[in-house]
C-alpha positions as MATLAB code, in Angstrom:
seq = 'XXXXXXXXXXXXXXXXXXXXXXXXXXXXXXXXXXXXXXXXXXXXXXXXXXXXXXXXXXXXXXXXXXXXXXXXXXXXXXXXXXXXXXXXXXXXXXXXXXXXXXXXXXXXXXXXXXXXXXXXXXXXXXXXXXXXXXXXXXXXXXXXXXX';
ca = [
     -38.089   16.506    8.015;
     -36.960   20.065    7.100;
     -33.981   19.846    9.361;
     -33.045   16.461    7.779;
     -33.394   17.743    4.219;
     -31.426   20.827    4.997;
     -28.534   18.728    6.195;
     -28.772   15.553    3.992;
     -31.266   16.358    1.081;
     -32.228   15.641   -1.434;
     -33.438   12.231    0.084;
     -36.047    9.779   -0.495;
     -39.055    9.014    1.754;
     -37.371    5.859    2.945;
     -34.230    7.844    3.982;
     -36.295   10.368    6.029;
     -38.353    7.486    7.701;
     -35.238    5.702    8.608;
     -33.743    8.839   10.164;
     -36.937    9.952   11.940;
     -38.377    6.582   12.833;
     -41.825    7.779   11.442;
     -43.743    6.202    8.792;
     -46.459    7.287    6.197;
     -44.561   10.302    5.130;
     -45.055   10.146    1.368;
     -47.792   12.769    1.361;
     -45.720   15.151    3.469;
     -42.648   14.750    1.387;
     -44.603   15.218   -1.844;
     -45.512   18.710   -0.550;
     -41.911   19.421    0.369;
     -40.203   18.333   -2.843;
     -41.116   20.781   -5.596;
     -39.107   20.556   -8.769;
     -35.744   22.512   -8.540;
     -34.026   24.141  -11.409;
     -30.217   23.919  -10.881;
     -27.687   26.081  -12.832;
     -24.904   24.685  -15.031;
     -22.137   23.245  -12.883;
     -24.251   23.319   -9.646;
     -22.552   22.298   -6.403;
     -24.893   19.341   -5.841;
     -23.655   17.678   -8.936;
     -19.976   18.721   -8.523;
     -19.250   18.053   -4.825;
     -20.023   14.415   -4.241;
     -18.063   11.415   -5.243;
     -21.252    9.297   -4.834;
     -23.952   11.080   -6.779;
     -26.525    8.285   -7.031;
     -28.634    9.996   -4.343;
     -29.534   12.602   -6.993;
     -28.622   10.620  -10.249;
     -30.243    7.348   -9.811;
     -30.120    6.312  -13.435;
     -26.366    6.384  -14.036;
     -26.271    9.250  -16.355;
     -22.908   10.918  -16.565;
     -22.640   14.204  -14.676;
     -22.906   17.053  -17.139;
     -19.536   18.500  -16.880;
     -18.186   19.306  -20.318;
     -14.614   20.785  -20.299;
     -13.888   24.330  -20.523;
     -16.852   26.722  -20.740;
     -19.067   24.151  -22.436;
     -22.058   24.023  -20.143;
     -25.112   25.033  -22.056;
     -28.015   23.754  -19.842;
     -29.142   23.481  -16.296;
     -30.340   20.458  -14.575;
     -33.899   19.822  -13.091;
     -34.520   17.821   -9.976;
     -37.951   16.214   -9.724;
     -38.616   14.645   -6.376;
     -35.031   15.300   -5.548;
     -33.515   13.336   -8.558;
     -32.057   14.732  -11.803;
     -34.783   14.066  -14.336;
     -34.253   16.828  -17.076;
     -32.167   19.512  -18.493;
     -33.373   23.083  -19.102;
     -32.370   26.280  -20.894;
     -33.854   29.765  -21.078;
     -33.926   31.748  -24.279;
     -34.693   35.405  -24.372;
     -35.988   37.784  -26.940;
     -36.590   41.497  -26.181;
     -40.217   40.958  -25.187;
     -40.472   37.342  -24.496;
     -38.584   34.509  -22.488;
     -39.019   30.874  -22.986;
     -37.977   27.911  -20.624;
     -37.277   24.745  -22.599;
     -37.180   21.565  -20.462;
     -36.152   18.290  -21.854;
     -36.970   15.408  -19.578;
     -35.316   11.888  -19.531;
     -38.566   10.225  -19.212;
     -42.327   11.338  -19.481;
     -43.562   13.388  -16.574;
     -46.936   12.397  -15.103;
     -49.670   15.070  -15.033;
     -48.994   16.148  -11.508;
     -45.206   16.341  -12.173;
     -45.774   18.338  -15.386;
     -47.924   20.745  -13.520;
     -45.424   21.193  -10.712;
     -42.580   21.614  -13.170;
     -44.638   24.190  -15.156;
     -45.375   26.155  -11.973;
     -41.791   26.081  -10.729;
     -40.690   27.064  -14.269;
     -42.902   30.103  -14.353;
     -41.488   31.270  -11.045;
     -38.086   30.918  -12.574;
     -38.978   32.965  -15.563;
     -40.487   35.622  -13.262;
     -37.064   35.918  -11.684;
     -34.940   35.668  -14.879;
     -37.133   37.824  -17.126;
     -39.566   39.871  -15.008;
     -40.569   42.304  -17.778;
     -41.072   39.688  -20.494;
     -43.938   37.492  -21.482;
     -43.219   33.818  -20.666;
     -43.434   30.448  -22.084;
     -42.811   27.158  -20.308;
     -42.268   24.389  -22.689;
     -41.843   20.693  -21.472;
     -40.546   18.889  -24.507;
     -41.138   15.229  -25.269;
     -38.666   12.986  -23.477;
     -35.609   12.708  -25.595;
     -37.072   14.858  -28.407;
     -36.846   18.435  -29.499;
     -40.511   18.858  -30.317;
     -43.108   20.180  -27.926;
     -45.128   17.581  -26.135;
     -46.656   19.884  -23.253;
     -46.721   23.468  -23.795;
     -47.489   25.707  -20.840;
     -47.615   29.352  -21.903;
     -48.422   32.414  -19.843;
     -47.719   36.039  -19.593;
];
């Protein structure tokens, strides 16, 4: 599965099962598919003419002209499900995540955990806040704070 995903990922369970001939891979793929925070203008969204393998809901690719990109994209289970942005103050960094649909409890926990790792990298000396906003809103629906 790791070889398949490194060459063709992200991919769904059905794709991996068709390639490998194996079945009952959902549990294994769930462990291998943590949320991924992609930067603005990431190659995954730019390099393919057919982007439905990562953008299943027909959203337009976030490619504003010029230097207009303001948010990264978040993959959940290999699909673009949210945008994100880090804001920094001298002693604090916050990750704001705006999902396109509500996350289930396990997804929200996985996003918060991966978001904490992103903030550790982006602002190692600051206190951290990971905020998953309500789908389509600018108000907090799920606030995961840490230090």
